[in-house]
C-alpha positions as a printed Julia matrix, in Angstrom:
265×3 Matrix{Float64}:
  25.09   20.49   22.23
  24.52   20.37   18.51
  20.89   20.89   17.54
  19.17   19.04   14.75
  16.99   20.83   12.25
  13.32   21.41   12.85
  12.25   18.15   11.16
  10.26   15.98   13.58
  12.19   13.34   15.46
  10.11   10.61   13.86
  10.79   11.93   10.37
  14.51   12.14   11.03
  14.62    8.58   12.35
  12.73    7.32    9.31
  14.85    9.24    6.82
  18.12    8.15    8.36
  16.93    4.56    8.56
  15.82    4.61    4.94
  19.19    6.03    3.88
  21.07    3.37    5.83
  19.03    0.54    4.31
  19.38    1.96    0.79
  23.15    2.33    1.29
  23.52   -1.21    2.62
  21.44   -2.69   -0.18
  23.4    -0.75   -2.79
  26.58   -2.29   -1.38
  25.03   -5.76   -1.64
  25.55   -6.49    2.05
  23.37   -8.27    4.58
  23.08   -6.64    7.99
  25.41   -9.3     9.36
  28.09   -8.56    6.78
  27.76   -4.83    7.35
  28.3    -5.1    11.11
  31.29   -7.38   10.5
  32.88   -4.69    8.35
  32.05   -1.94   10.82
  33.4    -3.81   13.83
  36.49   -5.15   12.03
  37.53   -1.95   10.27
  36.54    0.92   12.57
  37.15    1.83   16.18
  34.32    1.95   18.69
  31.81   -0.25   20.48
  30.57   -3.25   18.57
  27.51   -2.62   16.41
  24.98   -5.45   16.28
  22.61   -6.72   13.6
  19.73   -5.86   15.94
  20.94   -2.27   16.05
  21.12   -2.07   12.25
  17.54   -3.29   11.93
  16.42   -0.86   14.64
  18.05    2.03   12.77
  16.64    0.96    9.41
  13.1     0.56   10.71
  13.18    4.01   12.3
  12.7     2.67   15.82
  16.07    4.09   16.88
  17.78    7.14   15.43
  21.03    6.47   13.6
  23.72    8.31   15.53
  26.42   10.39   13.95
  29.1     8.09   15.36
  27.62    4.98   13.74
  26.88    6.88   10.53
  30.52    7.95   10.33
  31.63    4.33   10.67
  29.19    3.17    8.01
  30.31    5.93    5.66
  33.94    4.98    6.23
  33.58    1.27    5.47
  31.24    1.75    2.51
  33.0     4.84    1.14
  29.82    6.92    0.88
  29.16   10.59    1.74
  28.36   11.04    5.41
  25.71   13.66    4.72
  23.52   11.18    2.89
  23.07    9.24    6.14
  22.44   12.21    8.43
  19.1    13.77    7.57
  18.35   16.67    9.88
  21.97   17.35   10.8
  22.75   21.07   10.38
  26.27   20.22    9.19
  24.69   18.71    6.07
  21.82   21.04    5.11
  21.89   19.99    1.47
  21.64   16.26    2.18
  19.03   14.79   -0.08
  15.98   13.39    1.66
  16.25    9.65    2.11
  13.99    7.35    0.19
  11.36    6.39    2.74
  10.44    3.33    0.7
  13.31    1.47    2.29
  11.93    2.21    5.76
   8.72    0.47    4.77
  10.63   -2.82    4.59
  10.88   -2.8     8.36
   7.3    -1.77    9.11
   3.99   -3.57    9.07
   1.11   -2.24    6.98
  -2.47   -3.06    7.75
  -4.33   -4.01    4.61
  -7.98   -3.32    4.1
 -10.49   -0.9     2.6
  -9.52    1.88    4.99
  -5.91    1.83    3.77
  -6.22    0.65    0.19
  -9.28    2.55   -0.94
 -11.44    1.61   -3.9
  -9.09    2.67   -6.66
  -6.87   -0.38   -6.38
  -3.08   -0.54   -6.69
  -1.15    1.61   -9.16
  -0.02   -0.27  -12.29
  -2.44   -3.1   -11.41
  -1.1    -5.53  -14.01
   2.52   -5.15  -12.94
   1.51   -5.11   -9.28
  -0.41   -8.38   -9.58
   2.42  -10.08  -11.49
   4.95   -8.9    -8.92
   2.82  -10.07   -6.01
   2.35  -13.48   -7.64
   6.07  -13.88   -8.34
   7.12  -12.74   -4.85
   4.7   -15.17   -3.23
   5.84  -17.98   -5.53
   9.5   -17.47   -4.72
   8.69  -17.21   -1.03
   6.72  -20.45   -1.18
   9.83  -22.21   -2.49
  11.97  -20.99    0.41
   9.55  -21.89    3.21
   9.78  -25.72    2.87
  13.57  -25.52    2.66
  13.61  -23.52    5.91
  11.22  -25.92    7.62
  13.35  -28.94    6.69
  16.51  -27.23    7.86
  14.93  -26.27   11.19
  13.82  -29.87   11.76
  17.33  -31.1    11.06
  18.93  -28.59   13.41
  16.32  -29.09   16.12
  16.95  -32.84   16.02
  20.62  -32.1    16.76
  21.73  -34.07   13.75
  24.7   -31.75   13.48
  26.43  -33.31   16.45
  28.33  -35.52   14.02
  32.05  -34.72   13.75
  31.65  -33.07   10.36
  28.44  -31.02    9.9
  29.56  -30.17    6.38
  27.55  -33.15    5.15
  24.48  -31.04    5.88
  25.77  -28.07    3.91
  23.29  -28.8     1.11
  20.38  -27.89    3.4
  21.85  -24.49    4.13
  22.82  -23.95    0.51
  19.32  -24.8    -0.69
  17.74  -22.23    1.61
  20.38  -19.65    0.7
  19.7   -20.2    -3.0
  15.93  -19.89   -2.62
  16.21  -16.69   -0.58
  18.81  -15.19   -2.91
  16.51  -15.86   -5.87
  13.76  -13.91   -4.12
  15.88  -11.01   -2.89
  17.76  -10.47   -6.16
  14.78  -10.99   -8.44
  13.58   -8.35  -10.93
  10.41   -8.1    -8.86
  12.39   -7.16   -5.76
  14.24   -4.5    -7.74
  10.95   -3.13   -9.09
   9.44   -2.95   -5.61
  12.42   -0.95   -4.41
  11.52    1.78   -6.91
   7.86    2.12   -5.92
   6.21    4.68   -3.7
   5.54    3.65   -0.13
   1.84    2.86    0.18
  -0.51    0.21    1.49
  -0.15   -1.83   -1.68
   3.64   -2.08   -1.84
   4.71   -1.91    1.83
   3.58   -5.46    2.72
   5.63   -6.92   -0.13
   8.64   -4.85    0.94
   8.08   -6.15    4.45
   8.17   -9.71    3.1
  11.48   -9.01    1.37
  12.9    -7.62    4.6
  11.8   -10.74    6.48
  13.42  -12.9     3.79
  16.63  -10.94    4.27
  16.56  -11.6     8.01
  16.0   -15.31    7.42
  18.94  -15.29    5.03
  21.09  -13.66    7.72
  19.91  -16.24   10.28
  20.74  -19.05    7.85
  24.28  -17.8     7.39
  24.76  -17.22   11.11
  23.45  -20.69   11.96
  25.86  -22.33    9.52
  28.77  -20.33   10.88
  27.76  -21.22   14.44
  27.5   -24.93   13.73
  30.83  -25.03   11.96
  32.42  -23.17   14.85
  30.85  -25.54   17.33
  32.11  -28.53   15.37
  35.63  -27.14   15.43
  35.41  -26.98   19.23
  33.77  -30.4    19.46
  30.51  -28.81   20.65
  28.32  -28.81   17.55
  25.36  -30.17   19.53
  25.44  -27.13   21.85
  25.16  -24.8    18.86
  22.02  -26.51   17.55
  19.58  -25.02   20.05
  20.4   -21.34   19.46
  20.63  -21.92   15.69
  17.21  -23.57   15.56
  15.64  -20.82   17.67
  17.06  -18.07   15.48
  15.95  -19.8    12.3
  12.47  -20.46   13.69
  12.03  -16.83   14.76
  13.11  -15.56   11.35
  10.84  -18.04    9.57
   7.9   -16.95   11.74
   8.47  -13.36   10.6
   8.53  -14.47    6.98
   5.32  -16.49    7.35
   3.6   -13.54    9.0
   4.69  -11.24    6.18
   3.58  -13.79    3.58
   0.15  -13.9     5.19
  -0.2   -10.13    4.92
   0.73  -10.22    1.24
  -1.82  -12.96    0.62
  -4.51  -10.86    2.32
  -3.35   -7.94    0.22
  -4.01  -10.0    -2.9
  -7.62  -10.45   -1.81
  -8.01   -6.73   -1.17
  -6.54   -5.99   -4.61
  -8.99   -8.31   -6.32
 -11.92   -6.74   -4.49
 -10.79   -3.24   -5.44
 -10.31   -4.21   -9.06
 -13.88   -5.55   -9.25
 -15.36   -2.73   -7.21
 -16.3    -5.19   -4.47
């Protein structure tokens, strides 16, 4: 059996997950789109969105078999995805900042310290912008969930509700492709930046859920069973929104900690 290098198992999981997330983001793909490419274009068992998120968060180690399939569909070097594999000793360490997007960071004096965030002006502006863009997406998600939960898509043509999905997609895209999101992706992983990265990851999952719900409702309508698709779609959207609201709350608490540190309180 092939042995991995002496890096700890936790470190290897984190580094491989960070590399996978960075590679996916560089390709401009959601987790859903990535698994579609993997399953459509490579041989092997189906890979799920849940598995991608588990790999990226470091909860599960990215296997060589899945890494090979990712490398094939995205045309990237295999070694960059396989930290700790002796076949790729020169593979550059993955950027652990991406792994922070799938982890929760507790915010408080014990983690943040008295010095405050690095680049406090830019940090505060980024936090304010990220929260503002998030606040625009939340009402759109809540309205959409109410519509789906009420089974209003059981009409013959659910396309009349496309505007609700498009509105949420636009709000989330504005957040995820914003200059602030790009800036956060270049910062060191610490207690100040990780909660905002976590919020962006939650927004990405809500965006995936939005696209999957729309696809599911259209498919149900084509089979004359749009009403049956409403329940699962609403549940998935509600779960993803709950994650986003939780992440938003942590960023808001982070803002209070930042203000206290800045004033020496």
